[in-house]
N, C-alpha and C positions, 0 to 999 in steps of 0.2 A: 373439691377441698373448699372447706367454710371460709369465707373471706377474711374472717378475723384472725384465723390463724396464719395468714401471710404477712401479718403486722408484727414486726420485731422491734423492739425498742433497743436500738444498738447504744454502743457507748457514745457515740457522737450524738445522738438524739438526747441522751440523758445528761451528758456535760452542758450542751447547750442549753437544756431546760434548767439545769441547775444556776447557771450564770445568768439566765434571764429572769428567774424567779425574783430576786432582790429587786430588778429594775420593774418588774410587774407591781410588787408590793410598795416600794417607794413612789411609783407614780399614781397608784390609788390612794396612798396616804397624802401626797401633795396636792390632789384633786380635791380633798377635803380639809387641807390645811387652813387653820383660822388665821394664822399671822401672814399678811401680804397674799390676801385669799385668790386674788386675780392673778397675780404673777406667778404664784404655786400652781394653780390651774394649768396655766400655758407649759410650765415645765413639766407637770404631771401629763398632760395630753402629748408632750413630744416623747417622754419617755414609753408610754403606751403606743404610741405609732412605732418606736423602734422595735417594741416586742413584736408587733404586728408585722413589720417588715421581714424579722427573723424567722416567721411561723414555717415558710417553707423549707427553713434548714433542719427545724426541729421535726416536723411531720415528713420531710423528704427522705431523710436517713432511716426513718421507721418502716418506709415502704407504702405509705398512704396514697402517693399518687398512682402505684402500681395497683393498688386494690382498688382506689376510687379515683379513675381518670378523669372523672367530670369535675373535679377540684381545679382543672385547668382554667386559668384565668380569675380565679377566687381572688378578691379584691386585698391582697397582701401588700401590693405595690403602694407604699405612702411616702416615699422619699422626697416627694416635691411638698409636703407638708413640715418637714424637718427645719428649714431655716426659717419660715415664718413664725413657727411656733417659738423657736427660741428667741427669735428678735421680740416678739411680743412678750416673752417673759421679762427679758432684760428691761424692754421699755417701761413696763408697767411697774418694775421695781424701782427703776431710777428716775422717771420722769411722771409716769401716769399714763393714761390711755394714748395710744398713738393717734396721730389724725387719721380721719376717714379715708383718706386717700391710700392709707399703708393697708386696708382691707384687700386692694388688688393683690397683694402678695399671695393671698389664699386662693385665688383664682385658678391658677395651674393646678394646685392639690384637689380642688374639688373637680376640676377637668377630669383629673387623673382617676379618681375615685369612681366618679360617674362612667368613665370609659370601662374600666374592669368590671364595675357592677353590672353593666350593659352586656358585655361578653360573657361573663359567668352566667347571666340568667338567660340571655336571649339567642345564644348561638346554636342552642341544642347540644346533643348528644357530645362525647369527646372527639368523635370523628370529626366532625364539623368544626370543632374548636381548633384541633390540631391542623386541619387544612388553612384555617383563616389564619393560624399562627404562621405558617410557613410562606403563606402568598403575601399577606400584608402585615401583620402585626412586627414580626422579627426584621423584615427589610426596612419599614418605616418608622412604625411607631416607637420602636426601642432606640433608634439612635436617637431621634429627637428628644425622647422623654430623659435618655441619660445626658445629653448635653445641657437641658434644661434643668435638670435636677442639681447637677455640679455647679452651674451658673448661679441658680437661686441660693444654694449653699454658701457659695464663695460671697455673694452679694451681701446676703445677711450676716455672715461672719464678719466682714468689714465693717459694716454698719454698727456690729455690737462692740468691735474693738474700739471704734472712733467714739461711741457715745459713753463706753466704760471710762476711757481717757478724760473725756469731757466732765465725767461725774468725780473722776478723783479730783479734779482741779476745784471743781465746784464744793466739794467736802472740804479742802484744804482751806477755802476762803470764806465758807460760809457757816460751816459747822464746828462746833469744839469737840465733837465725836467722830472726827475722821478717821481715827485708828480703828474703831469699832466697825464703821460702814466703808473702810479702806479696803475694797471688799477682797478680803483673801480668797474666801470660797468662790468668788466670781473671777478671781485670777485663776484659780485651780480649773472653773469650768472653761475660762478661755484656753487653758493649756490643753484641755481635753477636747475642747473644739477643733484646735489645731490639728492634735493628732487623729481626731475623727474626720476632718477634712481630709487628711492624706490618706488614711483608709478608705473614706467614700470614695474618693477619686480614683483609686486602685480598684475597688469593687466594682465601681459604676462603668469605668472607661476601658480598663483591660480586656474584659469579656466581650465589649461590643466593638471596639475598633483595633484591637492589637491581635490579641489571640483568644481563642474559647477557654475560658476557666470552667472546670468542672466544680460541681458542688463540694466536692473533696477538696480541691484547690482554693477554692474562697472560703472553706471552713475556718482556718486559724485567722483570717482578716475580721471575718463576722464575729468569731469568737471573742477577738481583741476588742473590737467595737464595744461589745455588751459588757465586757467587763470595765472599761473605762465609764460607760453609762451607769453601771452599779455604783461606782465611786462618787459620780457626779450627783446621782439621787440621793445616797445616803449622806453626802455632804452638805446638800441643799437644805435636807430635813434638820441637821444639825444647826446650820446657821440661820436658817430664817425664824429666829426668834423674837423679833421685834421689828416695827415698821421702820422702813428706810425713808430718811429724808428725800423730797422729791425736788428735782430740779426745777420742773415747771411752776411749783407752789411757791418757791421762795427765791427762785434766780433774781438777783439784781437786774437782768436784763429786762424783766418785765415790769420795773420800778421807772416811772418817769425821772429824767434828769433833773426837775425841777418840781418840788413839791409844795403847794400852796398850803399855809398853815390853816387849821381850823380854829376860828375864831372862838369855839365852844370849849375849846381843850386847852390846856395850859401845855405851853411849849418850853420847858426849859431850857432846851439848847436850839441854836439856829442850824441850817444846813449846812454852813460853812464851820465846821466843827474845830476847835483847837484839841489836839491830841491830848493835853493835860486833862481836859474836861472828861474826854472818854476814857483815859486810865484811872482817872480819879473815880468816877462813877462805877467801874468795874470792881475796881479794890475796895471802895468804901462800903458799898452793897454786898460784897462778896457774891456777885453774879457768876463768877466763874467756878464755885461750888455745886451750881445745878448741872445734874448730868447731860441734859438735853438743851444747853444754853446755845443759841445760834447767833449769827450776825441779824438776821431779821429781828429777833427779839430785842436785841441789843440796839438796833436803829430805833425800833418804836418806842423803847424806853426813853431814849434821847431825843425824840420827836424830830428824827431825821430819817434818812433812808440808808438802804444798804451800801449804794454807790459811794456816798461820802464818807461813811465810816470806814468801808474796807480800804478806800484809797487813804484815808489819814492814817489807818495802822500801818499799811503797807510802806508809805513813803516815809514816816516818820520813826517808825519803830523798826524797820526793815524785816518785818516778819509776817506771815499769813495771820489771818484771825485765830486759825486753829494753833499754831506755833505759839501765840502770844497766850491764848487761854491756858494751854497745857504748861506753860511755863509757870504761870501763877498756881497752878493746880500742884506740880511738882515741887514748888518752894514750899508749900503746905504739907506736903507729904514727907519732906526731908525733916521739916521740924517735928512731925508726929512719929516718925519713924525712931528719932533720937530721944523723944521724951518718954518713952516707956515701953511695955512690953505689949502693946496693941498688935494684933494679927494684922499681916499685911492685906487682908481682905478687908478689914474695918478701915484701915488705913486709905486704901483704895476709894472705898464709898464715902469716907468723909472727906476726902479731898476733891470730890466732884467726877470721880471715874464711874462708868456704869459697871465695872466687872474688873475682877482680879486679873483676868487675861489682857485685858486692854492696859490695864494699869502697868502690868509688867512690861509688855510691848513698848509703849511709850517711855517708861523710865529707862529702859535699856537704850533706847534710839536717842534719848536726849541727854542721859546722862553718861552711858558707857558702860554701866554695869546694872544688875539686877536690884530691886529694893532690899532684898535680903542680904546680897553682898555689900551694898553702900551701908547698911546698918552695922554689919560685922567690922566693916574697916573703920568706921567712925565712932565705935563704942570699945574698941580694945585698945 
């Protein structure tokens, strides 16, 4: 019988392929994404790695391994890459390039890929591969690989959660666009990662340490993982439309507590700022109408630094920088909403918000109603 006739594309293979195609296409699109290019590249590589990991499910149900037993040890096992790729994606997005020591996170993945590539190429025919699998690979390598993969993923998952929380606090105190980058889609990514972590542990640990799971039993879990990743990839493409503020670039932690004045520059304000000077400058110059106005820019214009300005706003106004700037923007927006028939989008942009969605979200959070509801309630 011709070998090709033994290959049968079953419904399981077709369904898994259909679920993987959005992951594949979004992964490729992210790898060539122009906004936040490096961060998008790592997320794209993560999605591509997920598709590679699922390849045995796609081809296995179609009979490829029966027809081509030499595919044993094909380097489809890439789970040790998952955690580091996600961590690098988040770190590049929120902070910038990680420290060089973090490159060590990729060592297990490189060793895993090297091992499977060696076994696939140099172990000979499928009989030798099967013998090696039974004598060495399954008893020794698989348990170590499984434990390491789960620990790596958990470690990176915790690091990402800590970094994201730190980033949200940073945005609240340093950026007037916190609502734009308070990252709703990253929250979704974290939820997805939590679900992925549970599924990943189930798929990795149960077959190795508890009971053997067949491809059929693993199939629903793997399918669920790919559905989640499809959602993550599409969501990332939708949300990565502008560059994220970076903690490393603007954080007050990187600014000295005492800043010596430059004799060649005019210093309109001293480091010990009066809150009235700060609020007067912001309102008189209408800096709050600038969509990407930040604490760093405010401090530079006042001839001070972020630490002093942030402390003055927090202590004397009882608000974060973001809350204060958005309060000024909303006061302007309320006047514009009641003045005439301007569209909500125009009001949002004229009030310092960079999008209608952000404006609606901030308005609802701080006023309690949407801009349209506010206008109806106060004009009838």
